[in-house]
C-alpha atoms as one frame of an Amber mdcrd trajectory, in Angstrom:
protein
  -1.334 -45.068 -20.551  -4.458 -42.961 -21.190  -3.604 -40.695 -18.246  -0.013
 -40.359 -19.478  -1.084 -39.334 -23.006  -3.587 -36.896 -21.561  -0.942 -35.224
 -19.410   1.465 -35.023 -22.354  -1.188 -33.422 -24.579  -2.034 -30.970 -21.790
   1.622 -29.971 -21.470   1.943 -29.197 -25.190  -1.326 -27.251 -25.180  -0.174
 -25.119 -22.229   3.081 -24.247 -24.002   1.251 -23.147 -27.152  -1.323 -21.072
 -25.253   1.181 -19.241 -23.073   3.614 -18.598 -25.940   0.827 -17.107 -28.069
  -0.407 -15.056 -25.110   3.024 -13.546 -24.445   3.483 -12.588 -28.093   0.144
 -10.810 -28.111   0.884  -9.044 -24.817   4.252  -7.801 -26.081   2.525  -6.293
 -29.117  -0.273  -4.811 -27.031   2.162  -3.213 -24.576   3.478  -0.930 -27.318
  -0.007   0.546 -27.835  -0.793   1.421 -24.224  -0.629   5.162 -23.468   1.698
   6.109 -20.665  -1.072   7.401 -18.390  -2.636   3.919 -18.389   0.587   2.532
 -16.951   0.397   4.374 -13.663  -0.147   2.377 -10.502  -3.824   2.018  -9.688
  -5.490   3.839  -6.802  -4.650   2.430  -3.406  -1.528   0.686  -4.734   1.476
   1.545  -2.497   4.085   0.797  -5.179   7.745   0.940  -4.285   9.404   4.105
  -5.620  12.650   3.521  -7.432  14.868   6.541  -6.864  12.302   9.150  -7.869
  14.174   9.954 -11.085  12.377  11.032 -14.240  12.790   8.740 -17.206  13.901
   9.848 -20.621  11.677   9.109 -23.608  12.038   5.506 -24.772  10.665   3.450
 -27.661   7.486   2.561 -25.774   6.530   6.147 -25.142   7.404   6.535 -21.458
   8.154  10.212 -20.892   8.860  11.538 -17.401   7.085   8.597 -15.762   8.369
   7.761 -12.298   9.215   4.112 -11.968   7.156   2.325  -9.323   7.740  -1.376
  -8.812   5.698  -3.715  -6.657   7.013  -7.256  -6.218   5.640 -10.310  -4.432
   5.624 -14.097  -4.162   2.685 -16.395  -3.515   2.758 -18.727  -0.530   0.404
 -20.940   1.470  -0.799 -22.765  -1.653  -1.297 -19.515  -3.532  -3.549 -17.908
  -0.917  -1.071 -15.431   0.529   0.858 -12.613  -1.136   4.238 -11.885   0.465
   5.500  -8.426  -0.531   9.201  -8.203  -1.413  11.510  -5.428  -2.585  13.790
  -5.495  -5.596  17.384  -5.877  -4.435  19.494  -2.771  -5.020  22.255  -3.419
  -2.483  25.931  -3.588  -3.352  26.774  -6.016  -0.540  27.583  -9.585  -1.615
  26.988  -9.155  -5.362  30.217 -11.142  -5.812  28.558 -14.200  -4.231  27.313
 -15.761  -7.475  27.022 -19.375  -6.297  23.332 -20.040  -5.473  24.110 -22.663
  -2.818  26.047 -20.145  -0.713  23.220 -17.665  -1.111  21.032 -20.255   0.651
  23.421 -21.496   3.336  26.862 -20.514   4.619  28.017 -24.169   4.781  27.684
 -26.792   2.034  29.105 -30.105   0.889  29.260 -30.110  -2.900  31.303 -31.503
  -5.775  33.485 -28.410  -6.139  32.119 -27.008  -9.379  29.432 -24.358  -9.883
  26.153 -26.126 -10.665  27.158 -29.453  -9.134  25.013 -31.395  -6.595  25.181
 -30.127  -3.029  23.918 -30.732   0.499  23.900 -28.072   3.185  26.085 -28.958
   6.144  23.652 -26.965   8.320  20.724 -29.233   9.093  18.045 -26.546   9.336
  18.980 -25.314   5.836  18.707 -28.692   4.124  16.238 -29.315   1.308  14.179
 -32.347   2.269  10.747 -31.840   0.737  11.076 -31.852  -3.052   8.404 -34.166
  -4.545  11.054 -35.663  -6.887  13.949 -36.714  -4.642  16.579 -36.216  -7.356
  15.987 -32.454  -7.126  16.956 -32.307  -3.433  20.647 -31.947  -4.359  20.036
 -29.368  -7.108  17.149 -27.259  -5.817  19.147 -24.038  -5.318  19.907 -23.798
  -9.039  16.334 -24.380 -10.205  13.625 -21.762 -10.557  10.503 -23.513  -9.323
   7.059 -21.841  -9.285   7.269 -21.249  -5.523  10.312 -18.997  -6.191   8.756
 -16.947  -9.007   8.519 -13.197  -8.462   5.431 -11.348  -9.705   5.515  -7.677
 -10.629   3.384  -4.615 -11.146   5.430  -1.775 -12.619   4.698   1.578 -14.231
   7.700   1.253 -16.555   9.416  -1.814 -18.039  11.925  -3.419 -15.706  14.932
  -5.375 -16.974  17.724  -6.957 -14.957  20.874  -8.386 -16.559  23.394 -10.355
 -14.481  26.542 -11.962 -15.883  29.641 -13.528 -14.337  32.554 -15.429 -15.814
  35.713 -17.061 -14.474  38.521 -19.389 -15.450  40.518 -19.967 -18.607  38.698
 -20.260 -21.909  38.762 -24.066 -22.014  37.671 -24.269 -18.347  35.300 -21.301
 -18.286  32.518 -20.785 -15.779  29.511 -18.678 -16.811  26.454 -17.518 -14.911
  23.808 -15.528 -16.798  20.459 -14.247 -15.518  18.046 -12.120 -17.536  14.693
 -10.819 -16.306  12.283  -8.600 -18.202   8.814  -7.582 -17.078   6.334  -4.867
 -18.025   2.718  -3.965 -17.585   0.239  -4.207 -20.468  -1.929  -1.831 -18.448
  -2.205  -0.902 -14.787  -3.772  -4.282 -13.971  -1.884  -6.742 -16.194   1.808
  -7.641 -16.053   3.828 -10.156 -18.085   7.451 -11.196 -17.777  10.210 -13.545
 -18.904  13.038 -14.916 -16.784  16.049 -16.887 -18.068  18.932 -18.264 -15.982
  21.965 -20.165 -17.225  24.870 -21.832 -15.432  27.531 -23.394 -17.627  30.819
 -24.508 -16.135  33.444 -26.801 -17.647  34.986 -27.314 -14.211  38.658 -27.104
 -13.322  38.996 -30.895 -13.142  38.345 -33.500 -15.816  34.829 -34.709 -16.710
  33.189 -32.164 -14.427  31.060 -30.074 -16.773  27.704 -28.771 -15.557  25.042
 -27.015 -17.574  21.807 -25.836 -16.031  19.209 -23.488 -17.379  15.726 -22.454
 -16.439  13.244 -20.415 -18.406   9.871 -19.189 -17.253   7.048 -17.021 -18.483
   4.941 -15.401 -15.802   1.914 -13.150 -15.770  -0.509 -11.697 -13.260  -3.757
  -9.783 -13.570  -5.445  -8.022 -10.657  -8.447  -5.755 -11.055 -11.094  -5.140
  -8.454 -12.287  -8.404  -6.949 -10.607 -10.737  -9.430  -6.982 -11.762  -9.715
  -4.974 -14.421 -11.548  -1.348 -15.597 -11.641   0.174 -17.847 -14.288   3.592
 -19.487 -14.591   5.048 -21.701 -17.268   8.581 -22.853 -16.457  11.221 -25.254
 -17.726  14.372 -26.453 -15.910  17.149 -28.510 -17.509  20.207 -29.928 -15.753
  23.234 -31.761 -17.140  25.964 -32.992 -14.777  29.046 -34.852 -15.976  30.041
 -37.255 -13.210  33.773 -37.809 -12.618  33.458 -39.784  -9.358  35.960 -37.519
  -7.582  39.747 -37.555  -7.827  41.534 -40.886  -8.002  44.280 -39.947  -5.529
  43.618 -37.308  -2.841  47.355 -36.809  -2.274  47.588 -35.138  -5.689  45.625
 -32.307  -4.074  46.864 -32.437  -0.476  50.590 -33.080  -0.851  51.490 -31.582
  -4.217  50.076 -29.007  -6.555  49.266 -30.427  -9.970  47.347 -28.470 -12.576
  43.699 -29.465 -12.026  43.241 -30.676 -15.617  46.046 -33.204 -15.031  44.600
 -34.675 -11.836  43.261 -38.179 -12.484  39.559 -38.719 -11.811  37.618 -41.923
 -11.282  34.874 -41.830 -13.955  34.414 -40.780 -17.563  31.461 -40.829 -19.964
  29.043 -40.824 -17.046  26.207 -38.301 -16.896  23.064 -37.315 -15.069  20.332
 -35.436 -16.942  17.320 -33.938 -15.202  14.346 -31.998 -16.480  11.391 -30.210
 -14.955   8.320 -28.582 -16.494   5.655 -26.654 -14.562   2.410 -24.929 -15.346
   0.652 -23.048 -12.553  -2.666 -21.213 -12.735  -3.848 -19.469  -9.584  -7.093
 -17.513  -9.549  -9.018 -15.749  -6.805 -12.204 -13.780  -6.315 -12.905 -11.411
  -3.429 -16.281 -11.121  -1.758 -17.597  -8.201   0.321 -16.504  -4.593   0.708
 -12.767  -3.948   0.534 -10.842  -1.849   3.068  -7.265  -0.593   3.144  -5.154
  -2.384   5.746  -1.445  -2.434   6.569  -0.171  -5.985   6.020   3.522  -6.744
   6.577   4.299  -3.033   6.396   2.482  -2.400   3.087  -0.984  -0.982   2.529
  -3.283  -3.395   0.688  -6.986  -3.530  -0.047  -8.413  -6.464   1.901 -11.851
  -8.000   1.375 -13.744 -10.014   4.016 -13.672 -13.271   2.023 -11.444 -14.585
  -0.756 -12.042 -17.745  -2.777  -8.924 -19.265  -4.371  -8.472 -21.991  -6.979
  -4.900 -23.246  -7.460  -3.958 -25.568 -10.339  -0.495 -27.151 -10.736   0.902
 -29.510 -13.326   4.506 -30.670 -13.292   6.579 -33.169 -15.238   9.948 -34.345
 -13.902  12.544 -36.641 -15.404  15.956 -38.047 -14.517  18.383 -40.155 -16.582
  21.613 -41.727 -15.379  23.778 -42.915 -18.255  27.121 -44.672 -18.211  28.682
 -45.433 -21.600  30.966 -48.079 -20.086  30.429 -49.608 -16.650  33.309 -49.050
 -14.224  33.214 -52.081 -11.925  36.148 -50.742  -9.916  34.129 -47.688  -8.882
  30.707 -49.247  -8.324  30.547 -52.061  -5.790  27.508 -53.696  -7.383  26.240
 -54.060 -10.948  22.893 -55.818 -11.253  21.498 -55.386 -14.762  24.085 -54.654
 -17.441  27.860 -55.024 -17.272  28.422 -52.964 -20.420  26.483 -49.737 -19.822
  23.915 -48.089 -17.541  20.655 -46.387 -18.500  18.424 -45.705 -15.486  15.352
 -43.564 -16.181  12.738 -42.255 -13.778   9.892 -39.790 -14.372   7.181 -38.222
 -12.259   4.115 -36.411 -13.557   1.885 -34.702 -11.038  -1.448 -32.913 -11.318
  -2.952 -31.067  -8.338  -6.054 -28.985  -7.714  -6.588 -26.869  -4.618  -9.684
 -25.002  -3.512  -9.466 -22.554  -0.590 -11.702 -20.114   1.231  -9.927 -17.331
   3.115 -11.696 -15.266   5.766  -9.488 -12.217   6.078  -8.857 -10.408   9.327
 -10.862  -7.299  10.157  -9.329  -4.709  12.465 -12.768  -3.307  13.339 -13.961
  -6.522  14.935 -13.190  -7.821  18.403 -11.868 -11.067  16.939  -9.665  -9.581
  14.242  -7.789 -12.680  13.121  -8.245 -14.382   9.753  -8.815 -18.013   8.839
  -8.330 -20.312   5.855  -9.752 -23.701   4.977  -8.821 -25.657   1.885  -8.977
 -28.985   0.102  -6.120 -30.241  -2.091  -6.149 -33.273  -4.345  -3.099 -34.473
  -6.245  -2.559 -37.332  -8.675   0.964 -38.561  -9.513   2.313 -41.051 -12.040
   5.798 -42.454 -11.418   7.438 -44.289 -14.301  10.469 -46.347 -13.374  12.098
 -49.744 -13.703  10.149 -52.251 -11.615  10.355 -55.950 -10.857   7.503 -57.716
 -12.717   8.579 -61.348 -12.341  11.451 -63.528 -11.238  14.482 -61.413 -12.124
  12.562 -59.650 -14.893  12.370 -55.852 -14.990  10.291 -53.452 -17.027   9.525
 -49.719 -17.078   6.116 -49.486 -15.451   3.835 -46.840 -13.977   2.988 -46.425
 -10.318  -0.075 -44.264  -9.626  -0.241 -42.311  -6.381  -2.965 -39.952  -5.222
  -3.721 -37.985  -2.064  -6.470 -35.763  -0.730  -5.680 -33.442   2.129  -7.558
 -30.972   4.276  -5.789 -27.736   5.227  -6.703 -25.042   7.677  -5.083 -22.076
   9.375  -5.780 -19.041  11.539  -3.587 -15.955  11.304  -3.023 -12.333  12.199
  -0.812 -10.199   9.928  -2.004  -6.638  10.586  -1.123  -6.332  14.274   1.041
  -3.429  15.383   3.034  -5.622  17.769   1.765  -9.201  17.748   1.370 -11.265
  14.587   0.980 -15.003  14.291  -0.102 -17.958  12.180  -1.119 -21.495  13.160
  -1.859 -24.017  10.426  -2.588 -27.694  10.038  -2.825 -30.313   7.296  -4.225
 -33.824   7.337  -4.218 -36.409   4.534  -7.464 -38.314   4.934  -7.260 -40.414
   1.786  -4.541 -41.796  -0.496  -0.931 -43.028  -0.429  -0.011 -40.651   2.413
  -3.138 -41.351   4.436  -2.947 -40.169   8.071   0.020 -37.859   7.427  -0.304
 -34.588   9.308   1.436 -31.274   9.772   0.949 -28.727  12.570   2.857 -25.499
  12.136   2.934 -22.304  14.155   4.861 -19.061  14.380   4.489 -16.071  16.654
   6.178 -12.698  16.062   6.387  -9.838  18.544   7.609  -6.494  17.158   8.581
  -3.640  19.410  10.583  -0.424  19.395  10.178   2.648  17.190  10.713   2.793
  13.413  14.438   3.495  13.888  15.123   0.783  16.468  12.685  -1.921  15.346
  13.146  -5.285  17.044  11.570  -8.690  16.469  11.127 -11.740  18.660   9.984
 -14.839  16.778   8.918 -18.281  17.988   8.426 -21.141  15.508   7.200 -24.688
  16.025   6.285 -27.660  13.865   5.058 -31.216  14.367   4.720 -33.525  11.390
   4.271 -37.145  10.412   5.162 -37.958   6.842   5.143 -41.050   4.626   8.490
 -41.363   2.811   8.373 -40.628  -0.901   7.609 -43.632  -3.098  11.099 -43.499
  -4.677  12.604 -44.032  -1.227  10.686 -47.294  -0.917  11.382 -48.777  -4.341
  14.200 -48.280  -6.844  15.939 -50.651  -9.263  19.039 -49.117 -10.810  22.009
 -50.786 -12.402  24.176 -50.142  -9.320  21.681 -49.680  -6.446  18.453 -51.483
  -5.751  16.040 -51.465  -2.842  12.455 -52.349  -1.994  11.598 -51.319   1.558
   8.661 -51.010   3.910   9.391 -47.694   5.587   7.543 -46.304   8.577   6.271
 -42.756   8.705   8.930 -40.268   9.684   8.185 -38.052  12.690   9.644 -34.642
  13.407   9.223 -32.046  16.117  10.992 -28.687  15.874  11.020 -25.578  18.042
  12.835 -22.321  17.281  13.439 -18.947  18.924  14.954 -15.863  17.252  15.641
 -12.244  18.245  16.551  -9.557  15.689  17.576  -5.924  16.105  17.798  -4.257
  12.696  19.329  -1.000  13.940  22.371  -2.798  15.303  22.377  -5.459  12.540
  22.150  -8.203  15.147  20.389 -11.555  15.088  20.555 -14.497  17.470  18.521
 -17.661  17.550  18.317 -21.369  18.116  16.379 -24.433  17.001  15.841 -27.950
  18.307  14.785 -30.820  16.033  13.683 -34.216  17.265  13.633 -36.824  14.491
  11.880 -40.170  14.610  12.244 -42.867  11.948  14.848 -40.702  10.237  15.380
 -41.811   6.615  18.757 -41.358   4.955  21.266 -42.844   2.479  23.565 -45.075
   4.503  27.143 -46.265   4.190  26.125 -48.787   1.499  24.734 -45.931  -0.700
  21.112 -47.107  -0.402  18.133 -45.933   1.632  18.013 -46.778   5.314  15.804
 -45.861   8.241  16.599 -45.808  11.926  14.106 -46.476  14.703  16.213 -44.419
  17.121  15.227 -40.880  17.985  17.806 -38.294  16.901  18.092 -34.770  18.257
  19.754 -31.827  16.529  20.437 -28.607  18.444  21.321 -25.506  16.418  22.365
 -22.035  17.593  23.275 -19.114  15.357  24.338 -15.505  15.669  24.763 -12.735
  13.088  26.303  -9.342  13.757  27.693  -6.450  11.709  30.395  -4.416  13.435
  30.838  -0.969  11.889  33.690   1.472  12.423  33.557   4.413  10.055  33.719
   3.013   6.523  34.715  -0.463   7.697  32.233  -3.292   8.275  32.922  -6.688
   9.807  29.909  -8.890   9.062  29.941 -12.212  10.930  27.661 -15.244  10.793
  28.262 -18.230  13.079  26.248 -21.447  13.294  26.820 -24.099  15.959  25.263
 -27.576  15.774  25.145 -30.758  17.810  23.763 -34.076  16.619  22.917 -36.786
  19.131  24.104 -39.488  16.693  27.067 -38.603  14.480  27.069 -42.096  12.968
  23.710 -41.440  11.289  23.552 -37.654  11.121  27.072 -36.164  11.204  27.273
 -32.368  11.290  30.096 -29.843  11.754  30.132 -28.348  15.233  30.804 -24.861
  13.866  30.270 -23.076  10.535  31.441 -19.496   9.959  31.002 -16.887   7.260
  33.069 -13.737   7.812  32.698 -10.855   5.342  34.945  -7.849   6.001  35.046
  -4.786   3.782  35.648  -1.076   3.312  32.897   0.917   1.594  32.502   4.528
   0.491  30.565   6.773  -1.912  31.864   9.419  -4.291  30.527  12.096  -6.664
  27.344  12.716  -4.668  26.461   9.027  -4.576  27.012   8.351  -8.299  29.829
   5.922  -7.443  29.916   3.392  -4.600  32.862   1.140  -3.879  33.364  -1.842
  -1.624  36.616  -3.734  -1.179  37.181  -6.625   1.166  37.576 -10.328   1.748
  35.290 -13.131   2.890  36.053 -16.405   4.662  34.077 -19.672   4.719  34.996
 -22.190   7.390  33.594 -25.217   9.177  35.112 -27.594  11.696  36.023 -31.097
  10.588  33.408 -33.854  10.445  32.582 -36.892   8.349  31.310 -34.926   5.366
  29.237 -37.103   3.024  30.315 -39.064  -0.002  28.370 -38.853  -3.256  26.931
 -41.546  -5.512  26.598 -40.555  -9.210  24.200 -43.441  -9.935  21.570 -42.139
  -7.495  22.586 -38.469  -7.457  22.483 -38.580  -3.646  24.928 -37.937  -0.812
  25.519 -40.832   1.566  27.362 -41.530   4.801  31.064 -42.327   4.993  33.564
 -43.087   7.766  36.682 -43.063   5.651  37.928 -39.588   6.513  36.931 -36.379
   8.291  36.876 -33.261   6.122  36.783 -29.559   6.923  38.907 -27.398   9.228
  39.913 -25.414   6.144  39.215 -21.697   5.536  38.327 -20.670   1.993  39.251
 -17.012   1.397  37.856 -14.794  -1.376  39.234 -11.331  -2.163  36.856  -8.956
  -3.974  36.243  -5.432  -5.201  32.671  -4.271  -5.878  31.565  -0.944  -7.270
  28.397   0.714  -8.535  28.110   3.360 -11.218  24.516   4.601 -11.226  22.509
   1.424 -11.979  25.405  -0.789 -12.966  27.098  -2.918 -10.322  30.395  -4.594
 -11.156  32.608  -6.947  -9.186  36.074  -8.435  -9.555  37.000 -11.321  -7.254
  39.847 -13.740  -6.810  38.057 -16.805  -5.500  39.884 -19.229  -3.194  42.857
 -16.904  -2.751  44.610 -19.264  -0.334  44.550 -22.388  -2.537  48.368 -22.512
  -2.716  49.009 -21.270   0.805  49.530 -23.651   3.719  47.197 -26.631   3.894
  45.688 -27.812   0.609  43.084 -30.010   2.276  40.220 -28.286   0.477  37.815
 -31.187   0.019  34.126 -30.390   0.343  32.906 -33.984  -0.033  34.908 -37.199
   0.094  37.317 -37.215  -2.911  35.755 -34.019  -4.284  38.006 -30.937  -3.948
  36.656 -27.432  -4.455  38.010 -25.441  -7.376  41.510 -23.962  -6.938  42.048
 -20.215  -7.080  40.726 -18.303 -10.102  39.779 -14.784 -11.136  36.081 -14.069
 -11.439  34.279 -10.944 -12.559  30.760  -9.906 -13.433  28.114  -7.210 -13.519
  24.479  -6.573 -12.743  22.681  -3.990 -14.847  19.113  -2.877 -14.235  16.805
  -0.769 -16.411  13.475   0.537 -15.196  12.750   3.759 -17.072
C-alpha cells in the first residue's frame, strides 16, 4: 500500500510540474528575439520550402522555417532522425490500424479492437496485455516525435463521416515551438470518436501529451507526459449474420448480441531521459544527417506508467457468455498495472578515424511493477490484491551507423534477477547500401532469438466470465528476415521466417493456452509502384504460411492495391490525386472476439475473407492545405455482402468521408 500511495503522489506531482513548466515556456517564447530562434551551428535542420514567412504575433519576420524531427529508441540512447510528412499520397487513409498493416481483423468501427492478420505486424509486447488490441490508436512515449524548429509548427488534421447520429470523427492537433535555439516544447492531442453504424458500437479514444527537449553542448534532456483514454461499447457482434449476407437492412436496425456492456482503459506515462557527452565532439554523417558525435555518452532513462482496465456489464447476458463465475446480475472486472523503471547506459560512439570504428553500448535496467487485480485468497473467496513484480536486466550492443555502404547493429539483453529471470534477447540487423544517390539500393538482413516469460496476466486472471491460473513455460522464438529495396523504381521484396516454441494464445474456449509444439510461419512480401505518365498503380502483396492453422490461422494472401491519377497545376500551387484502393485477403478462420477479456481468440465456426473492400477517393492540395473526399466501402451493396472482418463483426457499410490536414510553420 505504501508503494501504491507513493506512486500515486508521484503521478500528481509530475502533472503539476509539467503543466506549470509548459505555461512558463509559452510565456517565455513570446519574449525571445527572432535571431535567437535560428538553428544552432552544426545543426543540419530540414528546410521547409525555403519560403519567407510573413510577420506574425511572435515576431517572426522573414525567418526561413527549419524543422528537425526525431524519435528516441534503444532505451533512449539513440536518436532516429525523421522528416515531417508532406506527401499527398494516402492522406485519405485515416484509420490507424491500416496505417500499420494492410490486413486486419477488427470489430468494424473506427477505434475498435483489432489484430493484424499479418503475423509479422502483430503487436505482442505491450506490458499491459489489454493494450495489444488497441495499440495503434494510442500515443505511447516510444511514438513521440521531438522537434527543433526555427518557427512555430502547427499541424491540424480532421476527418468526419456518416450521418449526424452515427458520426465518425478523427481529430489530431500538434503544436510545437522553440523557446530558444536549444529548447523546444510541444503539445499533441488526438481524438477518435465514432458512434458506429451498428447498435451499441460507440468508441471514444483520446490521447494528450506534453513533450519537451533541451540540447546544448554536452547536455541533453527529453521529457514526456502523456495520457491515453479508451472507451469501447461492446455489442458482441450481430445476432444473425444473414441480415448482412442475404439482405440489406439499415445497420441501425440490425440486431446485436449485447447492450450496456463496456470496456474502459486508461494509460498515464511520464518519461525523463537525460544524457551527458564526454570528450571532444566531431561532425559525422549518421543515417544521412550530419550530427555532432562525442566519444562517450552517459544516459539516464526514467519511466513511470500507470495502466487501468475496467470491464462492466450492467446486466449479465448468460446466453452470450458460456460461463459466469462471480455475479449473475452484473460484471465489474478491474485490473491495474503501475510500473517504475530506471535505466543507466554508457554509449561508446563510433569514430571514423580509428581502425575499429564501431560503437558500443552497455546498460542496466531495473523495473518494479505492481499489478492490482482480483485474486483467489481462500476457498472460493476473491479479493482485489496486489502482485509485485521486479526485474533487473543487463543490455549491451555494438553498432555501426556511419558507414558509406555497410551498417549494422547486434544487441543482447539478459534478465539476471527477478520475475523474468533467465529471459534473453539476441537481435541483429545488417544493411548494405549501394548505388549512386539517384539509384540507391538497400539489402537488409535481420535476425532475432529470444526467450521470454509470459506476462503475469497470462498466468493468472479471475474475471466474471473467464478464469485461469496457469504455470506457463517460457516462450521461445527465432526469426530471420531478408529484404531488398530499390527506391528509384519504388520496389521492395522480402521474406521472414519465424519459429515459435511454447506459443501462447487465446484458444477456442476464450482463455489462455500454450502449445508445446513448434510452429513455423513463413512470410513473403513484395511492393511495387508502376508509373505511366500521371497514372500510378501501387501494389502491396503479402503471402503467409502457418505450419499449424488450428493454433495459428493466417490468410494465405493479403493485398493492398492503390491506383490513382495525379497532376499539378498553377506552378505547383495545386496538386490533385484521384483514384481507388482495394483491400483483400483470402479466406481463413479469422478470430472471434471476447468483450470480457478484450482479446481475440480462435474459432472454427466459419472461414471469413475472400472479399474486396473498395474505396473511391479524391485528394488535393492547395499550398499547405490537403483535403480529401472519399466514399469508403463503395462496393457494400454490390455482389457479395460477406464483409465480416471477425466472426459476427461486419465492417461498416458504405459512407462518405472527408477531411483535411492543415500545417503552419511560419
